[in-house]
C-alpha positions, 0 to 999 in steps of 0.5 A: 539306854540308861540316862546316865549312858544317854547323858555320856553319849550326848557329851561325847557328841557335843564335844566332837562337834565342837571340835569340828566347828572350831572352839575356845578351850580355857586350858593351861597349856599345849595350843596357841595363845590367843593374840595378845596374850603373853606366855606365863613365866612358870608352870600353872601360873595362870588360865589362858585361852586357846582358839582351836580350829578344824578336825581331832586329827589337826588338834592332835597336830597342833598339840604336837607342834606345841609340845615339840621343844619340850620334849627330849631324847636321853642318852647316856653321856658319850665323848663330846659331839658324839650321841648314841644312835638309840635313846635309853629314854624320853623326857620332857622340860618341867620349868624354865631353870632347865630340869627334866622329868624323866623315869628312874629307870631310864637313868638308873646306874648313871650320873651325867647324860646327853639330852637331845631336844627336836631341834637337834641340839644337845646338852650335858645334864646331871641328876639332881633327884630321884625316886624308885618307888614312883619310878621318877627322876629329874635331870638338870641341863645348864645352859644359860642360852636356851629358853627352856619351854615347860609343858604345862601340867594338867589334872589327872585326878578326874580322868575318864576311860574314854578320854583321849591320850597322846604320848611322845617320845623316842620309841627305839630311838626315833626321836619325836614320835606322837602315838594316840590312844585313849585312857583304858582305865585308871588307878592302876597298881604296878610294881615299883621296887622290892615288894613295894608298887606304884598307885594311881597308875594311868592305863592307856592303849596309846602305843608305848615302846621301848624308848618312850619311857619318861616322855609325856602322856598329854591330853587333848589340850597339851597338858601333861596327865602322866609320865610314860613308864611301862608296858605290859607285854612278853617280848618288850613290844607294845601289846595294847596295854601301856602305864604312865605315872599320874601327873598328880605323883609328879606334882607331889614328888618332883618339888621334893627331888629337886630341892632335896634330891630325895622323897620319903613315902609313909611306910606301914611296914606290912605285906599282905593280899586283898580278901577274897571270898574264899578267905572271908570264908576261911576266916569267918569274915561277914564281908570279902572286903579289906587288906589281910595282913601276912607279915609285919616287918619288925620294928616298923610302924605297924609292929610298934602300933600292935598290928598282928600277922597271920599265924596259921597256913591254909591251901585255897584253891591250890595256893599256901596262904598265911591266914588269922591275921588283921584285916585292914578295913579303914584309915582314918574315916576312910573305908579300906577295901583293897591294898590299892586304897591303902597305898592311895591313902598314904600317898595322897593324905599322908606325910612322914611323922603323921599319926593315923587311926588303922580300923581292923577286923581281929578274930571277928571284932573291929578294933583301932590302932593309932600308928605313927608313920615312918619313911620306907626304908631304902631299897635294898636295905 
């Protein structure tokens, strides 16, 4: 066994032993505060200590109990006093002002919704902002009488495959259901709207089913690490693979949705595919890396910067592929090996209006192009 694998095994063993014996976490949310400490007024105001005793199953149960006041079911608004039997989705409390985070596809096509807490209190809520490109939306519940208990936000940037993951929501309308599993992969990419995709998505085997959409994916400390958004299935039921928008995206997008109602995503204006060994051979590339530009949108930032699309069609393994376009291999000082890295860089490190330098391979030679980013066009435009 390698030293790295041995270290990982030892760390897991120590962690599980600590759970059995009872340890003190220093974290942001979820479990009961140590006696004498006060609850913070806002999310992430300070780091608090939590005392955890018992087995892993008891810890999970405690996470659920400490999160239950913050998870809601979301239904289309109906006549007063009546709530549809089956929730269209789930959500969770983001702040003490009554903002609720959910999926855009949960609220798409509606304006007013019934939000039901696990104590059976029902409130009317309106959409204050939504972003189809990340499948996130924010509702607002106006009720001065209720003390809203926000869930704490964790860190999704350092997630590792194998970590525990807990999903709370309303699958098939079964309110307040918790399922558990692990993080089965990170940095996945799933379709959003039009030809766009959501990068950095968390993959989990915690069962997620219709009605779970918009609910929180939590770590073992009760912190939100993602927003459950999709499953990979042929029949709309869970088949072992679920996806969640990472909390790093939530932290970037949601404040803008609350303040302006929308979020502007930087946009290049190209479409294409990752370079494969077959493509590299056909184009006489030294390495099978980078993102091959197949099409450049007219008048887009890429078009204005002089990025070139492909011009010849070739059959590769039975598929017609347009070759000869620029191959993007770098943005600023970072190497690009595939599309996911392009999207990650744009979403995490740039804003609309920024000028970036692309490194491309054209006709076997590297070139640099300066490009000023614009906002993505409205879906359907």
